[in-house]
N, C-alpha and C positions, 0 to 999 in steps of 0.2 A: 532249633538252638538247646545243646542236651543242658541241662540242669540237674546240678545233682545238692540235696537236701541235709546237711546232717546239724549234729545237734537242735537246736528249737527248730519248730515248725515254724509259719508266718500266724497263726493263729494265738502264738505265746505274746506278739506284738506288745511293749510298753507304751501305753495312749501318751502321743503329745500334747502340748496345749493347741487348743483350737488352733490359734493365731499360727504356732510354727507346722500344725498338721494340713492347715489351709494352704499353705505357701509350698509345702513340702508335695500335697496333693498338685496343686499346679504343677510346680515343673515337672513330679512327674509324667504327671500326662499328658504335657505338653511336648516334652521330650519322647516321650512314647511314638506320639503321633508323628512328631519329626522323623525318628529310627524310620517309623514304616513307607516312610515316601521316599521314590526312589529321587533322590536330591542328588546325589553322588553324580548323576551324567552331567547336569549342567554347571558343576565346577571344573572340569580337569582332569587335575590331577589329585581330586579329593578320592579316595577307594569305597565302594562298597561295603557295606558290615558284612565282618567272617563270622560265616555262620555255625562253624567249629567252637565258637566260644565257647566257653565253657564256667558254667557260676556254680557256686560253694555258697550256702550264706552261715557267716562267722556265730559260732554258741552260745557267746559270753555277751549277757544283758547289760553290761556295764560297758559296751560298746555301742554308743548311742549316733553319735556325730563324727563317725570318723572322715576326717577331712585332710591330714597327710600322710604316705607314704614313703617305703623307704625297704629296698634288699639288702637282708643281713650281706656286707661282708668277711665276718667270721662264722655263721651260723649254717653254711650251705642255704639250703632253703625254705629260711625262714624272713615272714616280713614284718616290719614294724609299721604300726600306726597308732593315732593318737586320736582323742577327743579334739572337738570346735569347745567356742567359748564357754566357761562355766561349766565347767570338768575340773577335775585334780589334775599336778601337773605330772603325770603319769607314762609309762609309751605300754603299749599291748603288741606280744610277740605272740605270731600269729603260723603254723605250718600253712601251706599252699590248700587243706582241705579243709581250711577253715577252723581248726582247735585251736583254742586259747592255752596257749603253752605256758605263760605266765603274763603279771604287769607289773612292769616296771616301776616305782617314783622316782622321779628325777630331782635328785637332791641339792639343794639349794635354788630351786628355778620353782619359779612364778609362771602360772597359766592363765597370765588376761585374756586373750584370743591366739591358740595356736590354732596355726592355720596350712605349715606343710611345712615336710620333713625333708632330709639327705642323708645319704651315707656316701662317706667323704673320708681326707685322712685325717688323723689326729698330729699330735707332736712327733716327730720320727717317723710319721707314714704310717702308724698303729690306727687299725682300724675305730672309725669314731661318728657317732650318730650327732647331726646340726638340726635344731628343730627352732622351727620363724614364729616368734610369738610375735606377728605382724598384721593382723587382723586390726581395721580402723575404719568401721561400719560410717560413723560420723566425721572423721575426717579432720578429729581434734587430740589423736595419740600424741604424746609427747615421749612415752618410754617405753616403743619397740627395740627391741631384742633377736638377735640368735642365740639360742645357746649350742653347748658342745660338750660330748661326753664319750668317755672312753664305752665303745657298745658293748654292753653285759652279753657274758657266754651265756649260751641258752641248752639247755638238754633237750632234744624231741621227743623224748618221755614223758617230759614234764603237763601236765594238767591244772592249769592256773595256781601255778606258782607263785606266791609273793614276795619281791626284791625290790633292793634300793640300790639308786646307781651311785656309781662312783662321783662327787664333789661336780656339776656344775660349771664351766665358764661361762658368762655373761659377755655378751659384745652388744654396748647399746649403741644406737643407730641414730641417725635422723637424715632427710635429705633437701637435699641443697634448694629445694623449690616448694616449698612445705609440704603438708601432710597428705599421706596419699591409702587406701587400702590396699593390703597385697596377698596374695595366696600361694604364691608360687617360689619357690627356693628351689635356685640351680647352685649345686657345688660338682666342682671338678675331680675327678676318685687321682689326679696323681698329681695336680699341682695346687691345688685346694681352693682356686676361684671362687668365691662364691657372688652369684647374683639374683638379684630380687627385683621378679618380674610385677607390676600392680596390676589391678582390677580395677577394668573400667567399660562400662557398660557402650562408651561411643567404639570401642574397638580399639585405643590408641592406647597400647602401654606403655609404658616407660621402664623402660629397662635399665638399672641403678647396681653398682658395682662396690664393694666393700674394698677400702685400702691394703694393703701387704704390707709389714707384716701386721695379725691382726692382735689387738693390746687386749687380757679380759680387763672389764670394767671400766675401761677408759671411752666416753662416747666418742663416736667419729661421725663426720659429714662422708655419705657414701656417694659417689660419682654417677653421673648422669653421664650414661654412655652409649645411648641409642634408644630405640622404639621401635614395639613389634607392635604392625596390625591386624587387626583380627575381623573377619567377617565370616557371616553367615548367607543362607539362606533365606531370601527376603520371603517373609511370608504376609505380611501386612498388621500381624501383632506384634503391637511395640514393644509388650516385655519377652517374648520369644525371640525378638529377634534381637534384644539386648543379653540374654542368653546364651546364645550363640558366640558373641565375641567379648566374654567375660573371662581371664584367666583364671583357672583356679586350681592350681597345681601343676606341674612338671618335674623330670628325671633326666638325668643324665645316666648315659649307658655305663654299665663296668669297666668295658674296656674305653671310654673316655672318647668315643669316635661320632658316635648318638645321641641326641637331646631332643625331650618332645617334652612341649607344652600343652595343658587341653583347657579347654572349654567347658561348659556343663557338656555340648552335644557330641563336640570333634576334637582329635588331637593334631598337632602338628607338629614333624620331626624337622630338623635338620642337620647334616651332617659336622662336624665337626673337625677340623686342619689338623691334619698327622703336626702333633710340635704346636699348634695351634691353640687357641684361647675359645671362651664359650662364647665371647665379647664379639669376636669376630666371627661367630658359628651366626648367631645372630644379627649382624649387618646382611648375612649374603641366603640368596631365597631359601624357601622351606621345600624340600625335594619332597615330601609324600603331605596326606592328608587324608584323615581316618574317620569316620562315623563311630560314636562310641556306643556304648552300650546304652538306654533311656535311665534315668533316674537324678536325683542330686547329687552328683557325680565329683566330687572335688581331690580325687587323690588318683596318682598314677605311678609306676614306678617300672622301670624295665629289666624283665627276667635277663637271668643274669647270662644269659648266653644273646642277649639283645634279641630274638626272634618271635617278643610277644611283650604285653606289658601284663601287668596289674592293674585294677581300677579300683573304686569303693564305690559306694554310695552310703551317702547318710539313711539311719534308719536302725529300727533293731525289730528283727536279726538283720545282720548288717551284708549286704551282698559285697560278696568277693567274685571280682570275674578276671578271668585271663585270659586277653584278647590275641590268640596269632598275629604277626603284624607279614604285611606282604613280602615271600621271598626276595619278588620281581621287582625294581621301582621304574 
């Protein structure tokens, strides 16, 4: 596995709290052990890890808990990410070498527990970014929302530029069947269909769809349209088995024909039928399964050509992986 380091070295790691550090060490160590084991052999459609995966380290110490990831539809090979809960409402624009191009404060938005983001169509089909403020660790939140902003223009020569976005549109929502934790936001690049996939240690993730058309600042009730079941390799370690089944992020390819949802250890892909919906795709079997690099990974996004995915993990410096996907299904 080829490792490229840019910016800060691992020696510049910013200390986390003892509790957070212990949790992160457990996840990283456990998933590293999982990645080293030949587990894909027993899984049929699961793929072995691609040893040509490439990793760089993001150089900005402000990015401590990368939780969502999207590939720009406006700025070439620019990636967008954001921190997890407890951070400012801002997005980070990166290039694929891990260099921080800009930090963009999202005007008019709150960041209670941002968990995922997606690139998709805005009004009139213009490029937009969607941000899911949807984390709910305690199962009590009544203020979940998705924000949408016009995608900001980014100059690839910038280094650490500070900007503010256009005012965000806020789409508050509730579930029809109680509160849920969720870390996966999926947006169709053409139709704008929005799905939220819940996170559950049982591996039974509910799939919920926003009603159309979207109306800013008007609370809506999502429609439950299905369920996706995730399973891992039974290890006998309850927490590790649970981590393999928790949906932590997702993405739809730029052409709208593929969709991926990841857990802490694996990713599964679905085909989206031509002219079809994401809901229809998730009702069909997945066609591929991939072992992902180790770490507390909560974000994934397709490369523009759909032949690889980018992944990030929590931590400082933030690892940014580029993982090629198999060319044959």
